[in-house]
N, C-alpha and C positions, 0 to 999 in steps of 0.2 A: 182168699175169701175177703169180702169187704168188711169194714168196721160195722158192727151191729149196733149203732146208736139208735136205730129205729125200733121202737117197742113192738111193733107188729111183726117184726122179723125175728126178734130175740128167741122165742120158743123154738122156732124151726132151727135156728143156728145152734141152740143148746142140744137139740136132738141129734143133729148131724155130728156135733163134737163128741157126744156120748157114743155114737155109732163108730166113730173113728178110733176112740181110745179103748172102748170096752170096759171102762171103769168109771164109776161116778166120781171117785176121789180125784183121779187124773183129769177128768173132764172139768170138774169144778175148779181145779187149779189153773187149767188153761183159760177158763172163762173168767177167772178172777172173782168168783162168788163162793160163799160157803156151801158145803155139800148139802145141808138141809134145805137151803134156798133152791138149789138146783132140783132136788128131789120133789119139792112141792110144785115147782114150775112144770116138771114133766108129768106129775100127777094131774095137774090142771089140763095139760094138753091131751092126756089120755082121756080125761072126762069129756073134753070138747069133741074129740074124735069119736068117742063111743066104743073104744076097744083098748085093751092094755097094749102099751107100746114096748114095755121092757119086761123081761123075765129073769128071775134069779137063776144063776148057774154056778154052783159051787160058791166060791167067795166073791164072785163077780156077777156081772149081768150080761145078758144078751138081748138083742132086739127080737121082739116077737115078729111073726110074719107080717102083721099089720105095721109094726114099727119100722121094719126094713122097707116096706112099700112106701111109707111116708118119708123116711129118711132119704131114700134115693130120689124121690120127687122133690123134696126140699133142697137137696144139694144142687140139683139142676136149676131150680127156681131161684135160689140165692145167687148162683153164678150169673143168671140172666139179669136179675135185679142189680147186682153189683156192676155189671157192664153198663146197664142203662144209667145208673147214677154217675159212673165215671164219664160217660158221654155227655150227660147234662152238665156236670161240673165243668167239663172242658169247653162246652159251648158258651157258658155264661162267664167264663174266665176272660177278662178284657184283653189279655195278652195271648189268648189261644182261641180255640173254637172254630166254627164253620159259619161262613156267610155265603148265601146264594144270591148272586147278583145277575140280573138280566139287563140287556141294553140292545139298542138298534146298532147294526153294524157301523153305520156312518158316524155314530157317536162314540163307539168303542175305539176307533182308530186314533182318536186324539184325546177326547175328554176323559174317557174311562182309563185308558192306559197310563196317562200322565198322573192321574189321581192315585191309581193303584201302585204305581212305582213308589211314591212317597209313603203311602199307607203300609206297604210291605216292609219298607225300611224301618218303620216305627214299630210294627207288629209282625215280625217274621214268622211267628208261630200260628198265626191265623190262616186257616185253609180257605181258599176262595174257590167257589164253584160257579163258573161263569156260563151264561146262556145267551145266545143271540137270537133275535126274532123280530117279528113285526110288533109295532106299538100296541095294537089291540090285543094280540096274544099275550104279550108281556104283562099288560095291565090285568088281564084275566088271571094269569098265573099268580100274580101278587095277591089278588083278591082271594084266590083259592088256597093260598098258603104254600104253593109250590115254589115260590120265590120269596126271599126276604125283602129285596129291594129291586127297583127297576128304574133305569134312566130312559125316558121316552120323549119324543117330540111329536106333538099333534097340533091340529088347527085350533082346538079349544082346550081349555084347562080341564083336567080330570079332578073331580072333587076328592078331597082327602090327601092330595099330594102337595108338593112345594114347588112353586115356579122358580126356576133358576135363571131364566133368561129367555130371549126370543131370537129367532133367526129369520132374516128376510128371505122371501121366496123369489127365485129368479127363473126366467125362461132360458134354457140352455139350447143354443143354436150352433150348427156348424159354422165355422168362421167364414165360410164362403156364402152363407145365407144372405138373401137380399135384405133382410131386416137386421143384420148383424151390427150395423152402425147406429141403430135407433137408441134413443135415450130411455125409452120404456116401450112396453108392448102389452097389449091385451090378448087374452086367450082367444077372443072372438076372431082376431086377425089371423089366427093359426088354424081355423076350422078345417081347412082342406089339407093341412100338413099331416104326414104320418106321425102319430104320437106314441112315444115309448113310455110305457107305464110300469109301475111296480106290480107285483102279484097281489091278488086279493089278500086282505088281512094285514098288509104293511101300512104303516102310518102315512107314507107319502102317497100311496094309492088312495086312501080315504081322503086325503087333502086334495089331490088333483081331481078326483071324481067330483067332489063338491064344488071346486072352483070352476070346472068345466060346465057343470050343470047350471051354476049361477050365471055363467057367461052365455048360456044358451047353446053351448057347443056339445054335440052328441059325444057320449063316452064310447069311443070305438078304438081301443088301442091297436096299433099295428104290430106291437111286440110287447111282451111282458117279461120281466126278469125279477130276481130276488135281491139284487144288490145295486145301489145307486152308482157305484163305480162302473159296473157293467153297463148300466143305462147310459152313463156319460160317454163311455167308449163307443157305444153304438151311435150316439150323436156325432162323435168325432169322425166316425166312418161314413157319415152322411146318410144314415138310415132313418133319421127322423129328428124330432125335437122332444124335449121333456121339461119338467119343472123340478128344480133342485134348490136346496139351501145354499147359501154362499160357501165358496171354497171347494166346490166339487169339480170345477171345469178343468179337463185335461187339455193338452195341446191340441189345436185344431178345432176348439170350440170357443164360444163367446157367451158370457153371462149378460143378459139384458134384464133390467129391473121389470118385474111384473106389475102391471097397473090394472086394477079392476075398479072402474068408475071413480078414479081419483084416489083410491085407497091402495096402499102397498101391502099386499098380504104377507103375513109372517107366521111361522109356527112356534109354538110354545114348548120350550124344553123344561120337562118336569121330572122331579124325583118322587117316585111312589114307594110306599113301604107297607108291609103287613103289620098291623098293630100288635098282633101276638108275637111276631118275631122280635119286636123291640125289647122284649124281656131279656134277650141275650145281649150282653155288653158289647161284643165285637160287632154286632149288627148296628147298634147305636153309634159306635165309633166310626164305621164306614159311612153311615148315613151323614154324620156330621162332617166327615172329610169331603164327601161329594158336595154337600151344601156349601162348604167353604170355598172349594177349589173351582168347581165348574163355572160359576158366574164370572170369575176372573178370566178363565180360559175362553169363554164365549165372547167376552168383551174385547179380548186381544185378537180375535179372528179377523 
């Protein structure tokens, strides 16, 4: 049973203790209160309920039918409240608790894993619940409170987050492509190329759809997938071209800087958080760790 420092729980705890001992004197001793004080508290509880909870039986007492009904319910309720309080205290403990972190796969392979390694060394008792997904879905989950934090990369800044850095966007071509040696390339020049796109809802899909529309190129993906590494592998196999952030190119491909009317597009890497989640110390700690570490890792790419 949890410690009953909460006044609204005390009368129920007292009733349960009396039910367990069957004696007011023993119950008062266990509770650390004078017997008259306990008797008055139980009388008040009986008055609030509207029925006697205790009956005299010889030199002791027994619970009435109504008292047994309330005591049984109170014992279950107190157990549930105790468990909830323990979980809350664990979550706000800076050295323990739970943090729900979402991120895009391409960011998790490097930025997230390296940050979490150091974070886990410093706070090994914190439980991490990780989720991968598209940028738009992750942002929605943070707003809804389904995630505490999310690391996303999008074309535009999301209000309420923290920008950690930017990544240039490149056209990924097969190394045998006729434009592989170009110093830059516009998407309009690739209008007739088979284009490999991410699935709907992923940040890179939103980015490429917008870039293609701005370049006057119809958005007609020849293939869609849910992982940038898979998309890059399809390019290496000669099945099309795509747009990627720097550092994705596998053997057999070439990264060519993307040029849109003299502007080099880039995506913004941001850290998002749910304001309510920041009440938990471990969430704040991981947010600060990501904010400190990710910019340096991005710069070193």
